[in-house]
N, C-alpha and C positions, 0 to 999 in steps of 0.2 A: 621595693613591691617586687621587682623582677626577681631578685635573689631570694626572695619567699617562695616564689612559686617554683624555682628550680629546685629548691630544697624541699618543698612536698613531691615534687616528681622523683627525687633520689630516695626518698624515704619509703617509696611505694616498692622499689625493687630491693630485693633480699641483699644484704651485704655479704660480701665474700667470706668473711668470719663466720656467717651464719649458714652458708652453703657448705663449708669444710666442716662445721660441726656437726651438720646434718648427716653429711657423708660418711664421717667417722662414726657417728653412733649406729647408723643403718648398716653399714658393712659390718660392724664389730658384732651388732646383736643377731646379724644374718649367721654369721661364722659362729658365734657362741651358740645359737640354735641348734647348728649342725652338730657341733662339738659336744654339746650336752645331750644329744638323742644318740650318737654312736654308742655310749657306754650300756645304753638300755640292752643293746644286742648281745654284749658281753655278759652282761648280768643275767639275762635269762639262758644263758648256755649253762649245759649240765656240768662242765668241767670245772674244778675248784680255781684252776690255773687262770681259766678266761674269767671267771668271776672276779678273782683278785685283781686281774688288769682291767676289767671294767670299774672297780672300785676306785683305782689309780687313775684311771681316766676321767671318772667323775669328778674326782677332787681336783684334777688339774683343770677340768672345765669350770669350775667355781672360782678358782684362782684366776683364770682368764678372764673371768666377767668382772673381776676386781681391776684388772689390769684395763680392761676395755671402758671401764667408767672413768680412770685416771687420764687415760688418754683423751677420751672424749671431753673431760673437763679442761685438758690443757689445749685442745683444739680451737 
């Protein structure tokens, strides 16, 4: 009976693995959101060179999102 009550108290607290996963996903999506927002500034610029760099940056942001989801899966 005592071990069951201790087990129920432990189950109320989040496990370290859950906290790590939440932190990885939270920080990753925050940085990906900023990373995906920045190309919009370049895409709206009149210079073709800046639009080209914005397209490369946007594609890199999408690839970073894939890496983020994989890293969150491993956490």
